[in-house]
LUMBA-437742 format. One record per residue: residue number from 1; residue in three letters; x negated, y negated, z negated of N, C-alpha, C, O in turn. Coordinates in steps of 0.05 Angstrom, whole numbers, padded with zeros to 5 digits. Layout:
N
   sevex   lumti    neast   nnorth      nup   caeast   canorth     caup    ceast   cnorth      cup    oeast   onorth      oup
     NUM     ALA        X        Y        Z        X         Y        Z        X        Y        Z        X        Y        Z
...
This chain:
93
   sevex   lumti    neast   nnorth      nup   caeast   canorth     caup    ceast   cnorth      cup    oeast   onorth      oup
       1     MET    00150   -00086    00294    00140    -00078    00267    00124   -00099    00255    00108   -00112    00269
       2     ARG    00127   -00104    00226    00112    -00123    00215    00084   -00114    00209    00080   -00090    00208
       3     PRO    00065   -00130    00205    00039    -00124    00201    00035   -00106    00174    00017   -00089    00173
       4     THR    00051   -00111    00153    00047    -00093    00126    00051   -00065    00130    00041   -00047    00116
       5     ARG    00068   -00063    00151    00082    -00034    00156    00059   -00020    00167    00061    00005    00164
       6     LYS    00037   -00029    00179    00018    -00016    00195   -00005   -00018    00175   -00016    00004    00170
       7     VAL   -00013   -00036    00163   -00038    -00041    00148   -00034   -00027    00121   -00053   -00011    00116
       8     MET   -00013   -00029    00102   -00014    -00016    00077   -00016    00012    00077   -00033    00022    00062
       9     PRO    00000    00029    00094   -00006     00054    00097   -00032    00064    00102   -00040    00085    00091
      10     ALA   -00046    00049    00120   -00077     00054    00125   -00093    00053    00099   -00110    00070    00093
      11     ARG   -00087    00031    00084   -00103     00029    00055   -00100    00053    00040   -00120    00064    00030
      12     ALA   -00075    00064    00038   -00068     00087    00022   -00081    00111    00032   -00091    00127    00016
      13     ILE   -00083    00113    00059   -00099     00136    00071   -00127    00135    00065   -00139    00154    00057
      14     GLU   -00139    00111    00069   -00165     00112    00067   -00178    00108    00041   -00202    00105    00038
      15     ASN   -00161    00107    00022   -00168     00110   -00005   -00158    00130   -00019   -00163    00133   -00043
      16     LYS   -00141    00147   -00004   -00126     00171   -00016   -00112    00163   -00043   -00113    00178   -00062
      17     VAL   -00100    00142   -00044   -00082     00137   -00071   -00056    00128   -00065   -00053    00122   -00042
      18     TYR   -00035    00126   -00081   -00009     00120   -00081   -00011    00085   -00080   -00029    00073   -00092
      19     LEU    00003    00075   -00068    00004     00048   -00063    00034    00035   -00065    00053    00043   -00051
      20     ALA    00035    00015   -00083    00061    -00002   -00082    00056   -00033   -00072    00039   -00048   -00081
      21     VAL    00073   -00036   -00052    00072    -00063   -00043    00096   -00076   -00049    00118   -00066   -00046
      22     ILE    00091   -00100   -00059    00108    -00116   -00070    00114   -00141   -00058    00095   -00154   -00051
      23     ASN    00139   -00150   -00053    00145    -00173   -00037    00174   -00185   -00047    00192   -00171   -00054
      24     ARG    00175   -00210   -00046    00196    -00226   -00057    00216   -00227   -00032    00208   -00221   -00010
      25     ILE    00240   -00235   -00037    00261    -00240   -00017    00271   -00269   -00017    00268   -00284   -00036
      26     GLY    00282   -00276    00007    00295    -00301    00005    00276   -00324    00014    00253   -00320    00021
      27     ARG    00291   -00351    00012    00274    -00376    00020    00270   -00390   -00005    00283   -00386   -00026
      28     GLU    00250   -00406   -00002    00242    -00425   -00022    00231   -00451   -00014    00214   -00451    00003
      29     THR    00239   -00472   -00024    00228    -00499   -00012    00212   -00508   -00035    00218   -00504   -00059
      30     ASN    00189   -00521   -00025    00172    -00536   -00044    00163   -00560   -00028    00148   -00558   -00009
      31     ALA    00173   -00581   -00037    00167    -00609   -00026    00182   -00607    00005    00206   -00604    00007
      32     GLU    00165   -00608    00028    00175    -00607    00054    00168   -00579    00064    00174   -00573    00087
      33     GLU    00156   -00564    00049    00151    -00537    00063    00170   -00512    00054    00171   -00506    00030
      34     GLU    00181   -00500    00072    00202    -00476    00068    00185   -00451    00075    00170   -00449    00094
      35     LEU    00190   -00431    00055    00176    -00405    00055    00199   -00386    00059    00219   -00389    00045
      36     PHE    00197   -00368    00075    00212    -00342    00079    00198   -00316    00066    00176   -00309    00075
      37     PHE    00209   -00304    00046    00197    -00280    00035    00214   -00257    00050    00239   -00257    00048
      38     ASN    00199   -00238    00064    00218    -00220    00081    00221   -00194    00064    00229   -00175    00076
      39     GLY    00217   -00191    00038    00229    -00165    00023    00211   -00142    00033    00187   -00144    00039
      40     GLU    00225   -00122    00033    00216    -00095    00041    00191   -00084    00024    00171   -00075    00034
      41     SER    00195   -00086   -00001    00172    -00075   -00020    00177   -00048   -00013    00199   -00039   -00006
      42     ALA    00151   -00031   -00018    00152    -00005   -00009    00133    00011   -00025    00115    00000   -00038
      43     ILE    00138    00038   -00026    00117     00055   -00042    00107    00076   -00020    00121    00088   -00003
      44     TYR    00082    00077   -00022    00070     00095    00000    00053    00121   -00016    00042    00119   -00038
      45     ASN    00055    00141   -00002    00038     00163   -00017    00009    00163   -00006    00002    00145    00009
      46     TYR   -00008    00181   -00014   -00035     00180   -00011   -00042    00189    00017   -00066    00191    00023
      47     ASN   -00022    00195    00035   -00026     00202    00063   -00012    00178    00079   -00007    00180    00103
      48     GLY   -00006    00158    00067    00006     00136    00081    00038    00137    00088    00050    00120    00101
      49     GLU    00049    00158    00078    00079     00165    00083    00093    00143    00065    00084    00138    00043
      50     ARG    00113    00133    00074    00128     00114    00059    00148    00130    00044    00165    00144    00056
      51     LEU    00147    00128    00017    00167     00144    00001    00193    00131   -00007    00214    00144   -00011
      52     THR    00191    00104   -00010    00213     00088   -00011    00211    00058   -00005    00190    00045   -00009
      53     VAL    00236    00045    00006    00229     00019    00012    00255    00003    00003    00276    00015    00002
      54     ALA    00255   -00022   -00003    00275    -00044   -00009    00278   -00056    00017    00261   -00058    00035
      55     GLY    00304   -00065    00019    00314    -00078    00044    00302   -00109    00044    00287   -00118    00027
      56     ILE    00311   -00121    00065    00301    -00151    00068    00316   -00168    00052    00308   -00190    00045
      57     ASP    00342   -00159    00043    00360    -00177    00025    00366   -00163    00000    00384   -00171   -00015
      58     ASP    00352   -00140   -00006    00358    -00128   -00031    00338   -00136   -00052    00314   -00136   -00047
      59     GLU    00350   -00144   -00079    00337    -00151   -00100    00338   -00127   -00121    00355   -00127   -00138
      60     LYS    00322   -00110   -00118    00324    -00084   -00130    00301   -00072   -00140    00280   -00077   -00128
      61     VAL    00300   -00055   -00162    00274    -00040   -00169    00274   -00011   -00154    00293    00006   -00154
      62     ILE    00251   -00008   -00141    00247     00019   -00128    00230    00036   -00142    00209    00027   -00152
      63     THR    00235    00063   -00143    00219     00081   -00156    00213    00106   -00138    00228    00113   -00120
      64     ALA    00192    00117   -00144    00182     00144   -00130    00170    00165   -00147    00156    00158   -00166
      65     GLU    00173    00187   -00143    00158     00209   -00158    00131    00209   -00149    00127    00207   -00125
      66     ILE    00110    00211   -00164    00084     00214   -00155    00072    00239   -00168    00083    00249   -00188
      67     PHE    00052    00246   -00156    00034     00272   -00166    00005    00264   -00165   -00009    00270   -00146
      68     PRO   -00005    00252   -00184   -00033     00238   -00186   -00053    00260   -00180   -00074    00255   -00169
      69     ASP   -00046    00287   -00189   -00070     00307   -00187   -00075    00310   -00151   -00097    00318   -00143
      70     LYS   -00055    00303   -00136   -00056     00307   -00111   -00079    00289   -00100   -00092    00296   -00079
      71     THR   -00085    00266   -00112   -00103     00244   -00104   -00132    00254   -00110   -00151    00243   -00099
      72     ARG   -00135    00272   -00126   -00162     00277   -00139   -00180    00283   -00115   -00202    00272   -00113
      73     ASN   -00172    00300   -00096   -00185     00308   -00073   -00194    00284   -00054   -00175    00273   -00042
      74     LYS   -00214    00276   -00052   -00221     00254   -00037   -00236    00261   -00013   -00251    00244   -00004
      75     SER   -00233    00286   -00002   -00241     00296    00026   -00223    00292    00046   -00200    00299    00041
      76     PHE   -00227    00283    00071   -00212     00282    00095   -00215    00310    00108   -00195    00323    00115
      77     ASN   -00239    00319    00112   -00249     00341    00124   -00274    00350    00111   -00283    00341    00090
      78     GLU   -00284    00370    00125   -00313     00381    00115   -00336    00361    00116   -00356    00366    00102
      79     PHE   -00334    00342    00131   -00353     00323    00135   -00350    00297    00121   -00370    00284    00115
      80     ASN   -00323    00288    00115   -00319     00262    00106   -00307    00264    00078   -00286    00277    00073
      81     ASN   -00321    00250    00059   -00310     00251    00031   -00314    00222    00021   -00336    00211    00023
      82     ILE   -00291    00208    00011   -00292     00181    00003   -00315    00173   -00015   -00330    00154   -00011
      83     ILE   -00317    00193   -00035   -00340     00188   -00058   -00368    00194   -00044   -00385    00177   -00044
      84     ASN   -00371    00218   -00034   -00395     00224   -00026   -00408    00209   -00001   -00432    00212    00005
      85     ASP   -00392    00195    00010   -00396     00180    00033   -00407    00150    00026   -00417    00134    00042
      86     ARG   -00404    00145    00000   -00412     00118   -00010   -00445    00114   -00009   -00459    00134   -00009
      87     ARG   -00453    00091   -00007   -00479     00083   -00007   -00485    00063   -00024   -00489    00040   -00016
      88     PRO   -00486    00071   -00053   -00490     00049   -00071   -00519    00034   -00071   -00523    00013   -00083
      89     GLU   -00536    00047   -00056   -00566     00033   -00053   -00560    00009   -00037   -00576   -00010   -00041
      90     LEU   -00540    00005   -00019   -00538    -00017   -00006   -00519   -00040   -00018   -00512   -00061   -00007
      91     TYR   -00511   -00031   -00044   -00489    -00056   -00058   -00509   -00077   -00069   -00532   -00072   -00077
      92     LYS   -00498   -00099   -00069   -00511    -00122   -00079   -00508   -00126   -00109   -00485   -00122   -00117
      93     ILE   -00526   -00133   -00125   -00523    -00134   -00154   -00526   -00164   -00158   -00524   -00174   -00180
């Protein structure tokens, strides 16, 4: 499994937001360096579930239906809330 498949759902979960991850496909050569883009652009929901994904060779537009009102609740449980757990007094200015 590629690292983005593990990391990106975690970012969606910990922020309780929908997340679109975009990646190019194919190979590109610049001078003597060759780059490979593995595709698999994806859209995740606020619980880290992958809603849709493009393939490694697919150049296409992906879409997913989202429900922004579901992301308004920033509580994970009775003890943890993304907004209430912030500590602004520790932020540097």
